[in-house]
LONU-459204 format. One line per 4 residues: number of its first residue (from 1); their letters; for each residue x, y, z of C-alpha. Coordinates in Angstrom, 1 decimal. Example, Ala and Ser with C-alpha at 12.3 -4.5 7.8 and 13.67 -1.06 7.14 Angstrom:
// residues 2
1 = AS = 12.3 -4.5 7.8; 13.7 -1.1 7.1
// end
This chain:
// residues 359
1 = XXXX = 40.4 60.5 105.2; 43.8 58.9 105.7; 44.1 55.2 106.5; 46.9 54.8 109.1
5 = XXXX = 48.4 52.2 111.4; 48.7 52.8 115.1; 52.0 54.0 116.4; 52.5 55.5 119.8
9 = XXXX = 55.4 57.8 120.0; 56.5 59.6 123.1; 59.9 61.2 123.1; 61.6 62.5 126.2
13 = XXXX = 64.1 65.3 125.7; 66.3 67.1 128.2; 66.0 70.9 128.1; 67.8 73.6 130.1
17 = XXXX = 67.2 74.7 133.7; 63.6 74.0 135.0; 62.4 72.7 131.7; 64.2 69.3 132.0
21 = XXXX = 61.0 67.5 133.1; 59.1 68.2 129.9; 58.2 65.6 127.4; 58.6 66.8 123.8
25 = XXXX = 55.6 66.0 121.5; 56.0 65.0 117.9; 56.6 68.0 115.6; 55.7 67.7 111.9
29 = XXXX = 58.4 69.1 109.6; 59.2 68.7 105.9; 61.9 66.3 106.8; 59.8 63.8 108.9
33 = XXXX = 56.4 64.3 107.3; 56.5 61.2 105.1; 57.8 59.1 108.0; 55.2 60.1 110.6
37 = XXXX = 52.0 61.0 108.8; 51.4 57.6 107.1; 51.7 55.5 110.3; 50.7 57.7 113.2
41 = XXXX = 47.2 57.2 114.6; 47.7 60.3 116.8; 48.4 62.4 113.8; 45.4 61.0 111.9
45 = XXXX = 43.0 61.8 114.8; 44.4 65.2 115.3; 44.1 65.9 111.5; 40.5 64.7 111.4
49 = XXXX = 39.5 67.1 114.1; 40.5 70.1 111.9; 37.9 72.2 110.1; 38.3 73.7 106.6
53 = XXXX = 40.0 76.9 107.9; 42.0 75.4 110.8; 45.3 75.0 109.1; 47.4 71.9 109.5
57 = XXXX = 48.7 69.9 112.5; 52.1 71.1 113.5; 52.7 68.9 116.6; 50.8 66.4 118.8
61 = XXXX = 51.2 64.6 122.1; 49.1 61.9 123.7; 49.3 61.6 127.5; 50.3 58.0 128.4
65 = XXXX = 47.6 55.9 130.1; 45.1 58.6 129.1; 42.8 59.3 126.1; 43.9 63.0 126.1
69 = XXXX = 45.5 63.9 122.8; 46.8 67.5 122.4; 47.8 69.2 119.2; 48.8 72.6 118.0
73 = XXXX = 47.9 73.9 114.5; 49.5 76.3 112.0; 46.7 78.7 112.9; 48.0 78.7 116.5
77 = XXXX = 45.2 76.8 118.0; 45.4 74.1 120.7; 43.1 71.1 120.4; 42.3 68.5 123.0
81 = XXXX = 40.8 65.3 121.6; 39.6 62.1 123.2; 41.8 59.5 121.5; 39.2 56.7 121.7
85 = XXXX = 35.9 58.6 120.9; 37.5 61.2 118.6; 35.5 63.8 120.5; 36.9 67.3 120.6
89 = XXXX = 37.1 68.2 124.2; 38.6 71.7 123.8; 39.8 74.2 121.3; 41.8 77.3 122.3
93 = XXXX = 42.9 79.9 119.7; 46.0 81.6 121.2; 46.3 85.4 121.2; 49.2 87.4 122.6
97 = XXXX = 49.4 87.2 126.4; 48.8 90.7 127.9; 51.7 90.5 130.3; 54.4 89.7 127.7
101 = XXXX = 57.1 92.3 127.7; 60.4 93.2 126.0; 62.8 96.2 125.8; 61.7 99.1 123.7
105 = XXXX = 64.9 98.9 121.7; 64.3 95.3 120.6; 63.2 94.8 117.0; 63.6 97.5 114.3
109 = XXXX = 66.9 99.3 114.9; 65.9 101.7 117.7; 68.3 104.5 116.7; 66.8 104.7 113.2
113 = XXXX = 63.3 103.6 114.0; 61.8 107.1 113.7; 63.5 107.6 110.3; 62.3 104.2 109.0
117 = XXXX = 58.8 104.7 110.4; 58.7 108.3 108.9; 59.6 107.0 105.5; 56.6 104.7 105.7
121 = XXXX = 54.3 107.5 106.9; 54.3 106.4 110.5; 55.4 107.7 113.9; 58.5 109.9 113.8
125 = XXXX = 59.1 110.0 117.6; 62.7 109.0 118.4; 63.4 106.2 121.0; 65.3 107.8 123.8
129 = XXXX = 65.5 104.8 126.2; 66.0 101.5 124.4; 66.1 99.6 127.7; 62.8 100.6 129.1
133 = XXXX = 60.3 97.7 129.5; 57.3 97.8 127.2; 54.4 95.5 126.4; 54.9 93.1 123.5
137 = XXXX = 51.8 93.1 121.3; 53.1 91.1 118.4; 51.0 88.0 117.6; 52.2 84.4 117.7
141 = XXXX = 53.2 82.7 114.5; 54.5 79.4 113.4; 55.6 79.9 109.8; 56.6 77.1 107.5
145 = XXXX = 59.9 77.0 105.6; 61.8 78.8 108.2; 65.0 77.9 110.0; 64.1 78.4 113.7
149 = XXXX = 66.7 79.4 116.2; 68.0 76.2 117.8; 65.4 74.3 115.8; 63.1 74.5 118.9
153 = XXXX = 60.0 75.3 116.9; 60.4 72.1 114.9; 58.9 70.5 118.1; 56.6 73.3 119.2
157 = XXXX = 54.5 71.3 121.7; 55.9 70.1 125.1; 54.1 68.7 128.2; 54.8 68.6 131.9
161 = XXXX = 54.9 70.4 135.2; 57.4 73.1 134.1; 57.3 75.1 137.4; 57.0 72.0 139.8
165 = XXXX = 53.8 73.3 141.3; 51.8 70.1 140.9; 49.9 71.3 137.8; 50.6 70.2 134.2
169 = XXXX = 51.3 72.7 131.4; 51.8 72.8 127.7; 54.9 74.6 126.8; 54.8 75.9 123.2
173 = XXXX = 57.7 77.2 121.2; 56.0 79.3 118.5; 58.7 80.7 116.2; 60.5 82.9 118.7
177 = XXXX = 57.9 82.9 121.5; 57.8 80.7 124.6; 54.2 80.2 125.7; 53.1 78.3 128.9
181 = XXXX = 49.5 77.2 128.7; 47.8 75.9 131.8; 46.0 72.6 131.1; 44.0 73.0 134.3
185 = XXXX = 43.0 76.7 133.7; 42.8 76.3 129.9; 44.6 79.6 129.3; 48.1 81.1 128.8
189 = XXXX = 49.8 81.9 132.1; 53.1 83.1 130.8; 54.7 84.1 127.5; 57.8 85.9 126.3
193 = XXXX = 59.8 86.3 123.1; 63.2 84.9 123.4; 64.8 86.1 120.2; 64.2 89.3 118.1
197 = XXXX = 66.5 90.4 115.3; 66.7 93.1 112.6; 69.4 91.8 110.3; 70.0 90.9 106.7
201 = XXXX = 71.8 87.8 105.7; 75.3 88.4 104.0; 74.0 87.4 100.6; 71.0 89.8 101.0
205 = XXXX = 73.4 92.7 101.9; 75.3 91.9 98.7; 72.2 92.0 96.7; 70.8 95.2 98.1
209 = XXXX = 74.1 97.1 98.0; 75.7 95.8 94.9; 77.8 98.6 93.5; 77.1 100.7 96.6
213 = XXXX = 79.4 98.9 99.0; 80.9 102.2 100.2; 77.4 103.1 101.6; 77.7 100.3 104.1
217 = XXXX = 79.4 101.6 107.3; 78.3 98.8 109.6; 79.5 95.2 109.9; 76.0 93.8 110.0
221 = XXXX = 73.1 95.5 108.2; 69.5 95.9 109.5; 66.7 94.5 107.4; 64.4 97.3 108.3
225 = XXXX = 66.4 99.9 106.3; 65.9 98.3 102.9; 62.8 97.5 100.8; 61.6 101.0 101.2
229 = XXXX = 62.5 104.4 99.8; 65.4 104.7 102.1; 67.4 101.6 101.2; 69.9 102.6 103.9
233 = XXXX = 72.5 100.4 105.7; 71.5 100.9 109.4; 73.1 98.8 112.1; 71.6 95.4 112.6
237 = XXXX = 70.3 94.5 116.1; 69.9 91.2 117.9; 68.2 90.6 121.2; 67.8 87.4 123.3
241 = XXXX = 66.1 86.3 126.5; 66.6 83.5 128.9; 64.1 82.1 131.5; 64.8 81.0 135.0
245 = XXXX = 62.2 79.4 137.3; 62.4 79.1 141.1; 61.2 80.7 144.3; 63.7 83.4 144.2
249 = XXXX = 62.4 85.7 146.9; 61.6 82.8 149.3; 57.9 83.6 149.7; 56.7 80.2 148.8
253 = XXXX = 55.5 81.3 145.4; 57.0 80.3 142.0; 58.9 83.1 140.2; 60.1 83.4 136.6
257 = XXXX = 63.0 85.7 135.9; 63.5 86.8 132.3; 67.0 88.1 131.5; 67.0 90.1 128.3
261 = XXXX = 70.0 91.4 126.3; 70.1 93.8 123.4; 73.0 94.1 120.9; 73.9 96.4 118.0
265 = XXXX = 76.3 95.8 115.1; 79.7 97.5 115.3; 80.9 99.8 112.5; 83.2 98.6 109.7
269 = XXXX = 85.8 101.0 111.1; 85.8 99.3 114.5; 88.8 97.1 115.1; 86.6 94.7 117.1
273 = XXXX = 84.4 92.3 115.0; 80.8 91.6 115.7; 78.3 93.3 118.0; 78.3 95.4 121.2
277 = XXXX = 76.0 95.1 124.2; 73.5 98.0 124.3; 72.1 96.9 127.6; 70.1 94.3 129.5
281 = XXXX = 66.8 94.0 131.5; 65.7 91.7 134.3; 62.0 91.1 134.5; 60.4 89.4 137.6
285 = XXXX = 57.1 87.5 137.3; 55.4 85.8 140.3; 52.7 83.1 140.2; 49.6 84.7 141.6
289 = XXXX = 46.1 83.1 141.4; 47.4 80.6 138.8; 49.0 83.1 136.5; 52.4 84.8 136.3
293 = XXXX = 52.2 88.5 137.1; 54.8 91.2 136.5; 56.3 92.5 139.7; 57.0 96.2 139.3
297 = XXXX = 57.1 99.1 141.6; 54.8 101.1 139.4; 52.1 100.1 136.9; 52.7 100.7 133.2
301 = XXXX = 51.8 104.0 131.6; 50.6 103.6 127.9; 52.4 100.2 127.8; 55.7 101.4 129.3
305 = XXXX = 57.1 100.5 132.7; 59.4 102.8 134.6; 62.8 101.1 135.2; 63.6 100.6 138.9
309 = XXXX = 67.4 100.4 139.3; 67.1 98.9 142.8; 64.8 96.1 141.5; 67.2 95.4 138.6
313 = XXXX = 70.1 95.0 141.1; 68.0 92.8 143.3; 66.8 90.4 140.5; 70.4 90.1 139.2
317 = XXXX = 71.5 89.3 142.7; 68.9 86.5 143.0; 70.5 84.8 139.9; 74.0 85.3 141.2
321 = XXXX = 73.2 83.9 144.6; 72.0 80.6 142.9; 75.0 80.6 140.5; 72.5 80.9 137.5
325 = XXXX = 74.5 82.1 134.5; 73.3 82.9 131.0; 74.0 79.4 129.8; 71.9 77.9 132.6
329 = XXXX = 68.7 79.7 131.4; 66.2 78.4 128.9; 66.6 78.1 126.0; 70.3 77.2 125.7
333 = XXXX = 70.6 73.8 124.0; 70.1 73.3 120.3; 67.8 70.6 118.9; 69.1 70.9 115.3
337 = XXXX = 70.3 67.7 113.6; 73.9 67.2 114.4; 73.9 69.9 117.1; 71.7 68.2 119.7
341 = XXXX = 72.6 69.3 123.2; 75.1 71.9 122.1; 74.7 75.5 122.9; 72.5 77.5 120.5
345 = XXXX = 75.1 79.3 118.5; 73.2 82.6 118.1; 72.6 83.1 121.8; 76.2 82.2 122.9
349 = XXXX = 78.2 83.7 120.0; 81.7 85.1 120.9; 81.0 87.9 118.3; 78.4 89.3 120.7
353 = XXXX = 81.5 90.5 122.7; 79.7 89.8 125.9; 81.4 87.7 128.6; 78.1 86.7 130.1
357 = XXX = 77.1 84.5 127.1; 80.2 82.4 127.4; 79.5 81.2 131.0
// end
């Protein structure tokens, strides 16, 4: 048991569109561990509530003028504790939200996916439509010793009324997933992955292809092509997503629009440096019975949704009518030391060769 002094900390941080009313809880990182842990009563109480296999506290937030103390653990569990009595009022392990979606081409290089999978003894079916919407079944994670995009997961727990509907939510940034957890309903009501990449760092490319540089025909190399019997230099892919919250169709119900973009590395023979846009997808969710539901013309078939061009045009038009550009979506602003408030470099890089990301 740790002996600690009481210190109440509540940091307000301005985020991008419709997330600017959230209060950012205290995230525990390697850099601030020795400053926060010895003096924070909130941390001590959160820590004492953990069992042997519950991991460690990654972030906490105590609601002002209340005894409610929320925390998130490395095992991706939310705890609600009575600050005065130390009683555990709730514990919610988080599993992937069933309505989370992405483009089929996101993740492992979609053009070589069947080759890579076949080399590992898996499915050899080629991806023919990388832009089709599919269910995202990957679990949440909050790994240690990782440089998170925009440093957002260094403060993974945020609190407030994110959609201005009168109910409070916890907004969790779990690695590259945004998760909205309803305090009132005690469940996830929305989730999406905002960054997915398949890319080696430059030093890793040098290590894997030392002496075989002529085998590399792409400017950026996919991680999925190495570490197996292929050891091939496939094109790296990057994908990003931005969130927008409003009543876009004027029906009195809150909507979330997810704007997704998929990029692929250009060849070394290309005179243009960087990536090229493979395509984009607009996904419309509407708040129904307290949870955000996908609005599609047809239900999914084996986890895939048929793309409706008319709906895609309509959703894009909603954003344009409100002058909502890529940079006005969430997330946009970095929380990294020395870069606070600046645009997250990866999501707004000129090397993406996409005019949208620059406005």
